[in-house]
N, C-alpha and C positions, 0 to 999 in steps of 0.2 A: 708713626703711630700710625697716620691715618692707612695704610699698605697693611698694617696689622689687619683691622677691622672688615676690608674688603674680602681679605683670603679667606677666611671660615667664612662669609657670608656666600664666598663663591662656590667653593667646595661645599656647601650644605647644598645648595639652590641644585647644582651638578649632583650631587646624589639624591637627593629627592626629585629630581626628572626622572633617573636612572631607575627609582623606584615605580614611578609612575609608569613610564613606557616599559617595564617590567610588568607592572599590573594588565598592560594591554595585551604585551604579548601573550600571557598565561590567557587571557577571555580569548584572543584570535584561535590561540590554539584548541579552548574548549569548542569553539564554533566549529572550528574544521572538523576536530574529532566527531560532532555528532551530524555536520553534512556529511562525512563518508560513511556514517553509522545507517543516515536513511537513505543515502544511495543505493547500498549494501542491499539492506532490506527490500527498495523497491527491482533491486535484477534480481535477488532471488523470488520476489514473489511473480515476475515476468516469466523465469525459470521454470517455475514449478509449474509439474504439468495440472491440467485443469481436472476440478473435482468430477469424477464418474458422475453422468445422469442417473435417476431417478428410471428405471427402468418402469413404465406401464406395467398394471397387472392383467393379465387375458379378461377379456371378457366375458361376463357371465353368462349364461345360455338365454337368462331373457331376454338380452341384448338392451332394447330401444332405451331405457333412461338411463341406465348402467354408461352405454355407449356414449350417449351426448357429456354426461359426468365426466369421462375419461378423454375426450373430446376438448375439453373445457380447462381440464387440466393439464393438457398436452400445451394449449392454447397460453396458460399462465404462464406456463414455463417459460415456452417461447417468449413471450413478452416481458421476463424477469431477465432472460439471460443465460439462463440455466440451460436451454435445448439450443443450437443451432438449426438453422432452418432445413439445413438437410436431416440431422436426426429427429428433429418436429415431422419432416414430408415421409420418413421411413416407420416412425413409430406409426402414426398417421395410416400408412399402407396396411402396418402390420395388424392395426386394430378392424379395418374394415376390413380385409382380407378375412380374419379370423371369426 
């Protein structure tokens, strides 16, 4: 009689443990798929071409204040990272020459 009581309890313990392990494996697979998606998004973002920089408008004939404003806008674009130093220098030369 004692043996019969243990077997159902051991069987239930084994089944219950299997269910718990099954849940963990499902949770782990969700985590792994989420990580894979994040990695793919980061890789795509790194491979994507950079957004084209906004071309500065040609300076007006009056010059003075307009030129200063355009140089300040270029400086802001450089500080924000929208322009590289080379692009900034080229645009600055173009403004000052034109």
